[in-house]
C-alpha positions in Angstrom: 85.8 -23.4 -115.6 84.7 -25.8 -118.4 87.1 -27.4 -120.9 86.3 -29.0 -124.2 85.5 -32.3 -122.6 83.9 -31.2 -119.4 84.7 -29.6 -116.1 88.4 -28.9 -115.6 88.3 -28.1 -111.9 86.9 -30.3 -109.1 85.3 -27.3 -107.4 84.2 -24.0 -108.7 87.4 -22.2 -109.8 87.1 -19.4 -107.2 86.2 -21.7 -104.4 89.0 -24.2 -105.2 91.6 -21.4 -105.4 90.4 -20.0 -102.0 90.3 -23.5 -100.6 93.9 -24.2 -101.4 95.1 -20.8 -100.3 93.3 -21.1 -97.0 94.5 -24.6 -96.4 98.1 -23.4 -97.0 97.4 -20.5 -94.5 96.2 -23.0 -91.9 99.3 -25.1 -92.3 101.6 -22.1 -92.0 99.9 -21.3 -88.7 100.0 -24.7 -87.2 103.3 -26.5 -88.0 103.0 -27.3 -91.7 102.9 -30.7 -93.2 104.5 -32.3 -90.1 101.5 -31.3 -88.1 99.2 -32.9 -90.6 101.2 -36.1 -90.2 100.6 -36.0 -86.5 96.9 -35.2 -86.9 94.8 -38.4 -87.2 91.5 -38.7 -89.1 89.0 -38.7 -86.2 86.4 -41.5 -86.4 83.5 -42.6 -84.2 85.5 -45.1 -82.3 86.5 -45.6 -78.7 90.1 -44.6 -79.7 88.8 -41.0 -79.9 85.6 -41.1 -77.9 86.0 -43.4 -74.9 82.7 -45.1 -73.8 80.7 -43.3 -71.1 77.6 -44.0 -69.1 76.7 -40.3 -69.1 73.4 -39.2 -70.6 71.9 -35.8 -71.6 74.0 -32.8 -70.9 76.8 -34.8 -69.4 77.0 -37.0 -72.5 77.3 -33.8 -74.6 80.0 -32.5 -72.3 81.9 -35.8 -72.6 81.9 -35.5 -76.4 82.9 -31.8 -76.1 85.9 -32.6 -73.9 87.0 -35.4 -76.3 86.9 -33.0 -79.2 88.6 -30.2 -77.3 91.5 -32.5 -76.4 91.9 -33.8 -79.9 92.0 -30.2 -81.2 94.7 -29.3 -78.6 92.4 -26.9 -76.7 92.3 -28.7 -73.4 94.3 -25.9 -71.7 91.9 -23.2 -72.8 88.7 -22.3 -70.8 85.4 -22.5 -72.6 81.9 -22.7 -71.2 79.5 -25.2 -72.8 75.8 -24.1 -72.7 72.8 -26.2 -73.9 69.7 -24.5 -75.3 66.3 -25.6 -76.6 65.7 -24.6 -80.2 62.6 -24.3 -82.4 62.3 -26.5 -85.5 62.0 -24.9 -89.0 58.7 -24.8 -90.8 56.6 -26.5 -88.1 53.5 -28.3 -89.4 50.2 -27.3 -87.7 47.8 -29.0 -90.1 47.9 -31.3 -93.1 48.7 -28.5 -95.5 49.7 -25.7 -93.2 53.1 -24.8 -91.8 54.5 -22.1 -89.6 57.3 -20.7 -91.8 60.3 -19.9 -89.8 64.0 -20.6 -89.9 65.5 -23.2 -87.6 67.6 -22.0 -84.8 71.3 -22.8 -85.3 72.8 -26.1 -84.1 75.5 -24.2 -82.2 77.1 -20.8 -81.7 80.4 -19.4 -80.6 80.8 -16.2 -78.7 83.6 -14.3 -77.0 82.5 -11.6 -74.6 84.7 -9.8 -72.1 87.4 -12.4 -72.7 85.1 -15.3 -71.9 84.4 -18.0 -74.5 81.0 -19.6 -74.7 79.8 -22.4 -77.0 76.1 -23.2 -77.2 74.6 -26.3 -78.7 71.0 -27.4 -79.4 69.9 -30.1 -76.9 68.2 -32.2 -79.6 71.7 -33.0 -80.9 72.5 -35.2 -77.8 70.6 -38.1 -79.4 72.4 -37.6 -82.8 76.1 -38.1 -82.0 77.2 -37.5 -85.6 75.6 -34.1 -85.7 76.6 -33.3 -82.2 80.2 -34.0 -83.1 80.0 -32.0 -86.3 78.5 -29.1 -84.5 80.9 -29.0 -81.5 83.9 -29.5 -83.8 82.8 -26.5 -85.9 82.4 -24.3 -82.9 85.7 -25.3 -81.4 87.3 -24.7 -84.8 86.0 -21.1 -84.3 88.1 -21.1 -81.1 91.2 -22.3 -82.9 90.9 -19.6 -85.5 90.2 -17.0 -82.8 93.5 -17.9 -81.1 95.4 -17.2 -84.4 94.6 -13.5 -83.9 94.2 -12.7 -87.6 91.8 -13.3 -90.4 92.5 -15.9 -93.1 92.2 -15.4 -96.9 88.9 -13.8 -97.7 88.6 -12.0 -94.4 85.4 -11.8 -92.4 83.2 -12.7 -95.4 84.9 -16.1 -95.7 85.1 -16.8 -92.0 82.5 -19.5 -91.7 84.0 -21.3 -94.7 87.4 -21.0 -93.2 86.0 -22.5 -90.0 84.7 -25.5 -91.9 88.1 -25.9 -93.5 89.7 -25.7 -90.0 87.4 -28.6 -89.0 88.8 -30.7 -91.9 92.4 -29.6 -91.1 91.9 -30.8 -87.5 90.8 -34.2 -88.7 87.1 -34.1 -88.1 86.0 -34.1 -91.8 84.2 -37.4 -91.6 81.5 -36.1 -89.3 80.8 -32.9 -91.1 80.8 -34.6 -94.5 78.3 -37.2 -93.5 76.0 -34.5 -92.0 76.2 -32.0 -94.8 73.0 -33.2 -96.3 70.3 -35.7 -95.2 67.1 -36.9 -96.7 64.7 -39.1 -94.8 61.1 -40.3 -94.7 58.9 -38.7 -92.0 55.5 -39.6 -90.5 53.3 -37.6 -88.2 49.6 -37.1 -87.4 48.9 -35.8 -90.9 50.6 -38.6 -92.9 53.9 -39.5 -94.4 56.4 -37.3 -96.2 60.0 -36.6 -96.9 62.3 -34.3 -95.2 65.7 -32.9 -96.3 68.2 -30.9 -94.3 71.6 -29.3 -94.7 74.2 -28.9 -92.0 77.1 -26.5 -92.1 78.5 -24.4 -94.9 80.2 -26.9 -97.3 78.5 -29.1 -99.8 79.1 -32.8 -99.9 81.4 -32.3 -102.9 83.5 -29.7 -101.0 83.8 -32.0 -98.0 84.9 -34.8 -100.3 87.7 -32.5 -101.6 88.7 -31.6 -98.1 88.9 -35.2 -97.1 90.8 -36.2 -100.2 93.3 -33.3 -99.6 93.7 -34.1 -95.8 94.3 -37.8 -96.5 96.6 -37.2 -99.5 98.8 -35.0 -97.4 99.0 -37.8 -94.8 99.7 -40.5 -97.4 96.5 -42.2 -96.3 94.3 -42.2 -99.4 91.1 -44.1 -98.8 91.4 -43.8 -95.1 87.9 -42.4 -94.7 86.1 -45.0 -96.9 84.7 -47.1 -94.0 83.1 -44.1 -92.3 81.5 -42.0 -95.0 78.4 -42.3 -97.1 78.7 -44.1 -100.4 78.1 -40.9 -102.4 80.7 -39.0 -100.5 83.1 -42.0 -100.8 82.7 -41.9 -104.6 83.3 -38.1 -104.7 86.3 -38.4 -102.4 87.8 -41.0 -104.7 87.2 -38.7 -107.7 88.9 -35.8 -105.7 91.9 -38.0 -105.0 92.3 -38.9 -108.7 91.9 -35.2 -109.5 94.8 -34.3 -107.1 96.9 -37.2 -108.3 96.8 -35.8 -111.8 97.7 -32.3 -110.6 100.8 -32.6 -108.4 101.4 -28.8 -108.8 98.4 -28.1 -106.6 99.9 -30.2 -103.7 103.5 -29.2 -104.1 103.3 -26.0 -102.0 101.4 -27.8 -99.3 103.8 -30.8 -99.2 106.7 -28.4 -98.7 105.0 -26.3 -96.0 106.7 -26.0 -92.7 
């Protein structure tokens, strides 16, 4: 993993090998490199998300239908269900917390042939996380329609779903939401709060964005939309791929 002058792989060796193998598998199931050329990088603009006066549940449904169409799933039935979730580690006094895991941002379920996606209602006021969550759950749907597991099988399914999000052009949203750190204030004073979203690290999302844009011949296309740290990592990932054309050759030739 480590060479004489530092790290020789952009990601952990096993992860990077799986990443490239799974990306090739996704391309083989969806039209190869030509499909990537026809898949835009989705950004938070009216080109992809037309304005709406909807609020609450209807606003979430509007976003959901936009993502569904962009993923080519508009012809497939899917029920969208909101739910209230509990927060993790709720503070009940200055130094006391109720220690509990947060409920998930979203879930995907197939039962008796019916597909249901659930999302946490608190996401409605956070369109970036709402989009990241719904695109992840709809990526589950895209993988389910393939009818076979990808590299790594069931154990790698959630990671493959994240990769399918990037492959579908939604990497900007998930990359920006992968980690957040913010100041908080409540009745017991000020503090700091960090949170993670999804299964990829920021560095892994940077690699996914770099690969997606490299295959499209659109290097730097995400710069305007991603956090500075992720932007820097994406540039590093692009340089890494530029120096290793053998990694991209099988993907460039995929059909």
